[in-house]
VOPA-924983 format. One record per residue: residue number from 0; residue in one letter; x, y, z of N, C-alpha, C in turn. Coordinates in nm, 4 decimals, padded with zeros to 6 digits. Each point is the difference from the previous one (the first is absolute). Layout:
<nodes>
[node NUM 'A' [X Y Z] [X Y Z] [X Y Z]]
...
</nodes>
This chain:
<nodes>
[node 0 'M' [-03.2894 -07.5206 04.2574] [00.0293 00.0724 -00.1218] [00.1448 -00.0297 -00.0388]]
[node 1 'A' [00.0217 -00.0403 -00.1216] [00.1342 -00.0331 -00.0456] [00.0865 00.1250 -00.0064]]
[node 2 'G' [00.1325 -00.0202 00.0144] [00.0931 00.1125 -00.0006] [-00.0129 00.0871 -00.1237]]
[node 3 'H' [-00.0174 -00.0625 -00.1164] [-00.0121 00.0765 -00.1245] [-00.1248 00.0890 00.0020]]
[node 4 'T' [-00.1105 -00.0529 00.0506] [-00.1245 00.0772 00.0070] [00.0145 00.1167 00.0970]]
[node 5 'I' [00.0671 -00.0212 00.1122] [00.0222 00.1073 00.0968] [00.0784 00.1129 -00.0652]]
[node 6 'L' [00.1038 -00.0336 -00.0750] [00.0807 00.1019 -00.0666] [-00.0821 00.0768 -00.1032]]
[node 7 'E' [-00.0897 -00.0689 -00.0694] [-00.0872 00.0680 -00.0965] [-00.0920 00.0994 00.0706]]
[node 8 'V' [-00.0560 -00.0406 00.1123] [-00.0880 00.0887 00.0761] [00.0782 00.1203 00.0524]]
[node 9 'L' [00.1208 -00.0227 00.0487] [00.0831 00.1108 00.0475] [00.0360 00.0943 -00.1150]]
[node 10 'N' [00.0284 -00.0547 -00.1178] [00.0256 00.0847 -00.1166] [-00.1221 00.0840 -00.0347]]
[node 11 'D' [-00.1188 -00.0613 00.0056] [-00.1238 00.0740 -00.0276] [-00.0204 00.1121 00.1026]]
[node 12 'A' [00.0277 -00.0301 00.1266] [-00.0145 00.1008 00.1056] [00.0964 00.1151 -00.0233]]
[node 13 'E' [00.1244 -00.0312 -00.0358] [00.0982 00.1045 -00.0262] [-00.0440 00.0870 -00.1177]]
[node 14 'S' [-00.0487 -00.0626 -00.1053] [-00.0468 00.0752 -00.1168] [-00.1156 00.0935 00.0351]]
[node 15 'A' [-00.0943 -00.0502 00.0787] [-00.1153 00.0820 00.0390] [00.0438 00.1186 00.0853]]
[node 16 'L' [00.0900 -00.0236 00.0939] [00.0497 00.1095 00.0844] [00.0752 00.1028 -00.0827]]
[node 17 'R' [00.0862 -00.0450 -00.0891] [00.0761 00.0925 -00.0851] [-00.0940 00.0847 -00.0853]]
[node 18 'E' [-00.1008 -00.0643 -00.0557] [-00.0969 00.0715 -00.0842] [-00.0706 00.1095 00.0800]]
[node 19 'N' [-00.0404 -00.0315 00.1210] [-00.0698 00.0983 00.0832] [00.0929 00.1123 00.0454]]
[node 20 'L' [00.1276 -00.0292 00.0175] [00.0946 00.1038 00.0434] [00.0244 00.1048 -00.1085]]
[node 21 'H' [-00.0369 -00.0287 -00.1233] [00.0149 00.0968 -00.1086] [-00.1137 00.1014 -00.0040]]
[node 22 'R' [-00.1027 -00.0232 00.0786] [-00.1141 00.0940 00.0031] [00.0429 00.1303 00.0655]]
[node 23 'H' [-00.0410 00.1105 -00.0597] [00.0350 00.1317 00.0531] [-00.0986 00.0478 00.1071]]
[node 24 'D' [-00.1172 -00.0619 00.0049] [-00.1027 00.0418 00.0954] [-00.0006 -00.0845 00.1266]]
[node 25 'L' [00.1055 -00.0748 00.0219] [00.0060 -00.0919 00.1136] [00.0258 00.0759 00.1297]]
[node 26 'D' [-00.0783 -00.0291 00.1003] [00.0164 00.0587 00.1326] [00.1384 -00.0357 00.0548]]
[node 27 'P' [00.0705 00.0942 00.0630] [00.1353 -00.0283 00.0518] [00.0048 -00.1176 00.0976]]
[node 28 'T' [-00.1026 -00.0153 00.0813] [-00.0024 -00.1130 00.0936] [-00.0141 -00.1314 -00.0746]]
[node 29 'A' [-00.0875 -00.0022 -00.0993] [-00.0174 -00.1209 -00.0815] [00.1298 -00.0321 -00.0744]]
[node 30 'R' [00.0666 00.1033 -00.0527] [00.1260 -00.0195 -00.0715] [00.1051 -00.0620 00.0938]]
[node 31 'A' [00.0097 00.0523 00.1206] [00.0976 -00.0525 00.0956] [-00.0270 -00.1470 00.0315]]
[node 32 'H' [-00.1269 -00.0352 00.0166] [-00.0343 -00.1401 00.0271] [00.0328 -00.0886 -00.1193]]
[node 33 'M' [-00.0275 00.0493 -00.1203] [00.0288 -00.0799 -00.1193] [00.1494 -00.0168 -00.0217]]
[node 34 'E' [00.0778 00.1037 00.0279] [00.1455 -00.0116 -00.0117] [00.0536 -00.1029 00.0987]]
[node 35 'R' [-00.0513 00.0039 00.1223] [00.0439 -00.0968 00.1011] [-00.0460 -00.1401 -00.0386]]
[node 36 'A' [-00.1215 -00.0118 -00.0511] [-00.0510 -00.1303 -00.0433] [00.0848 -00.0561 -00.1134]]
[node 37 'L' [00.0426 00.0866 -00.0908] [00.0854 -00.0435 -00.1107] [00.1307 -00.0583 00.0531]]
[node 38 'N' [00.0569 00.0630 00.1007] [00.1216 -00.0530 00.0612] [-00.0243 -00.1369 00.0631]]
[node 39 'H' [-00.1144 -00.0161 00.0647] [-00.0324 -00.1286 00.0620] [-00.0226 -00.1079 -00.1063]]
[node 40 'V' [-00.0662 00.0362 -00.1092] [-00.0225 -00.0968 -00.1076] [00.1336 -00.0450 -00.0587]]
[node 41 'R' [00.0891 00.0942 -00.0234] [00.1316 -00.0351 -00.0543] [00.0761 -00.0920 00.0953]]
[node 42 'E' [-00.0052 00.0314 00.1274] [00.0703 -00.0841 00.0986] [-00.0661 -00.1368 00.0099]]
[node 43 'S' [-00.1322 -00.0058 -00.0150] [-00.0706 -00.1282 -00.0011] [00.0450 -00.0849 -00.1177]]
[node 44 'Y' [00.0219 00.0649 -00.1131] [00.0490 -00.0703 -00.1183] [00.1359 -00.0632 00.0300]]
[node 45 'I' [00.0886 00.0758 00.0613] [00.1320 -00.0521 00.0363] [-00.0141 -00.1154 00.0988]]
[node 46 'A' [-00.0850 00.0183 00.1011] [-00.0183 -00.1040 00.1023] [-00.0538 -00.1294 -00.0607]]
[node 47 'T' [-00.0823 00.0126 -00.1030] [-00.0582 -00.1178 -00.0640] [00.0980 -00.0641 -00.0982]]
[node 48 'N' [00.0715 00.0842 -00.0734] [00.0850 -00.0478 -00.1078] [00.1415 -00.0359 00.0462]]
[node 49 'E' [00.0477 00.0664 00.1048] [00.1367 -00.0212 00.0485] [-00.0031 -00.0208 00.1511]]
[node 50 'V' [-00.0460 -00.1142 00.0416] [-00.0208 -00.0310 00.1415] [00.1252 00.0324 00.0816]]
[node 51 'G' [-00.0218 00.0743 00.1080] [00.1073 00.0350 00.0907] [00.0720 00.1297 -00.0347]]
[node 52 'K' [-00.0343 00.0636 -00.1107] [00.0697 00.1215 -00.0414] [-00.0793 00.1278 00.0259]]
[node 53 'A' [-00.1244 -00.0132 00.0390] [-00.0843 00.1180 00.0229] [00.0259 00.0584 00.1386]]
[node 54 'R' [-00.0249 00.1298 00.0104] [00.0081 00.0668 00.1301] [-00.1245 -00.0350 00.0813]]
[node 55 'T' [00.0116 00.0133 00.1298] [-00.1185 -00.0143 00.0836] [-00.0884 00.1224 -00.0225]]
[node 56 'V' [-00.1243 -00.0080 00.0411] [-00.0899 00.1148 -00.0132] [00.0575 00.1180 00.0773]]
[node 57 'H' [00.0539 -00.0262 00.1188] [00.0589 00.1074 00.0803] [00.1174 00.0644 -00.0733]]
[node 58 'Q' [00.0863 -00.0812 -00.0617] [00.1144 00.0545 -00.0742] [-00.0472 00.0829 -00.1195]]
[node 59 'L' [-00.0995 -00.0505 -00.0707] [-00.0525 00.0721 -00.1161] [-00.0574 00.1343 00.0420]]
[node 60 'V' [-00.0806 00.0009 00.1048] [-00.0600 00.1249 00.0481] [00.1086 00.0973 00.0437]]
[node 61 'S' [00.0988 -00.0488 00.0709] [00.1104 00.0847 00.0444] [00.0745 00.0595 -00.1193]]
[node 62 'D' [00.0267 -00.0813 -00.1012] [00.0677 00.0486 -00.1203] [-00.0854 00.1035 -00.0731]]
[node 63 'C' [-00.1291 -00.0264 -00.0110] [-00.0910 00.0956 -00.0663] [-00.0015 00.1336 00.0737]]
[node 64 'E' [-00.0041 -00.0053 00.1316] [-00.0007 00.1229 00.0788] [00.1307 00.0767 -00.0173]]
[node 65 'G' [00.1120 -00.0720 -00.0097] [00.1285 00.0643 -00.0234] [00.0035 00.0708 -00.1345]]
[node 66 'V' [-00.0529 -00.0643 -00.1022] [-00.0060 00.0616 -00.1332] [-00.0914 00.1218 00.0027]]
[node 67 'E' [-00.1125 -00.0113 00.0699] [-00.0927 00.1136 00.0091] [00.0667 00.1197 00.0682]]
[node 68 'R' [00.0752 -00.0253 00.1062] [00.0716 00.1096 00.0679] [00.1029 00.0641 -00.0928]]
[node 69 'L' [00.0712 -00.0827 -00.0742] [00.0986 00.0510 -00.0948] [-00.0672 00.0854 -00.1078]]
[node 70 'M' [-00.1126 -00.0459 -00.0505] [-00.0714 00.0751 -00.1045] [-00.0487 00.1348 00.0534]]
[node 71 'I' [-00.0430 00.0039 00.1242] [-00.0422 00.1270 00.0604] [00.1181 00.0959 00.0048]]
[node 72 'K' [00.1163 -00.0494 00.0409] [00.1197 00.0846 00.0049] [00.0375 00.0495 -00.1390]]
[node 73 'I' [-00.0060 -00.0883 -00.0978] [00.0345 00.0386 -00.1368] [-00.0987 00.1044 -00.0516]]
[node 74 'N' [-00.1275 -00.0219 00.0264] [-00.1014 00.0945 -00.0473] [00.0112 00.1357 00.0675]]
[node 75 'R' [00.0608 00.0035 00.1149] [00.0221 00.1272 00.0688] [00.1248 00.0700 -00.0516]]
[node 76 'G' [00.0725 -00.0633 -00.0924] [00.1172 00.0603 -00.0594] [00.1269 -00.0182 00.0784]]
[node 77 'H' [00.0059 -00.1063 00.0792] [00.1194 -00.0273 00.0787] [00.0516 -00.1392 -00.0309]]
[node 78 'K' [00.1302 -00.0133 00.0074] [00.0601 -00.1327 -00.0072] [-00.0227 -00.0671 00.1350]]
[node 79 'P' [00.0119 -00.1340 00.0072] [-00.0196 -00.0681 00.1281] [00.0861 00.0559 00.1128]]
[node 80 'G' [00.1162 00.0563 -00.0307] [00.0873 00.0557 00.1023] [-00.0428 00.1375 00.0461]]
[node 81 'G' [-00.1034 00.0563 -00.0581] [-00.0507 00.1300 00.0415] [00.0602 00.1168 -00.0761]]
[node 82 'V' [00.0818 -00.0271 -00.1028] [00.0601 00.1067 -00.0781] [-00.0955 00.0363 -00.1120]]
[node 83 'P' [-00.0371 00.1296 -00.0125] [-00.0928 00.0386 -00.1057] [00.0569 -00.0289 -00.1391]]
[node 84 'I' [-00.0858 -00.0397 -00.0893] [00.0376 -00.0264 -00.1381] [-00.0054 00.1341 -00.0738]]
[node 85 'K' [00.1069 00.0336 -00.0710] [00.0030 00.1241 -00.0757] [-00.0784 -00.0184 -00.1290]]
[node 86 'P' [-00.0907 00.0937 -00.0312] [-00.0755 -00.0129 -00.1241] [00.0927 00.0153 -00.1203]]
[node 87 'S' [-00.0230 -00.0802 -00.1039] [00.0811 00.0125 -00.1217] [-00.0668 00.0965 -00.0956]]
[node 88 'H' [00.0791 00.0749 -00.0719] [-00.0538 00.0993 -00.0945] [00.0313 -00.0384 -00.1403]]
</nodes>
């Protein structure tokens, strides 16, 4: 498969995942898998288009897990340092 065709397929995959992530009736487990898949598709695009600049799968997964942990902390109303965020009025 030529490089241009691979990029087109990856673009189509990204579009399909994004479209499905807008659904309000999506199961949380399915949503989590699609979000992770979207990250992998994006990294695949980089690996194909910019050889040598993509993260390894292990690095990508580690980065995704770090972001997920940060989002959990933020959603709990705390800054990463553990200081509560004061509500604005």
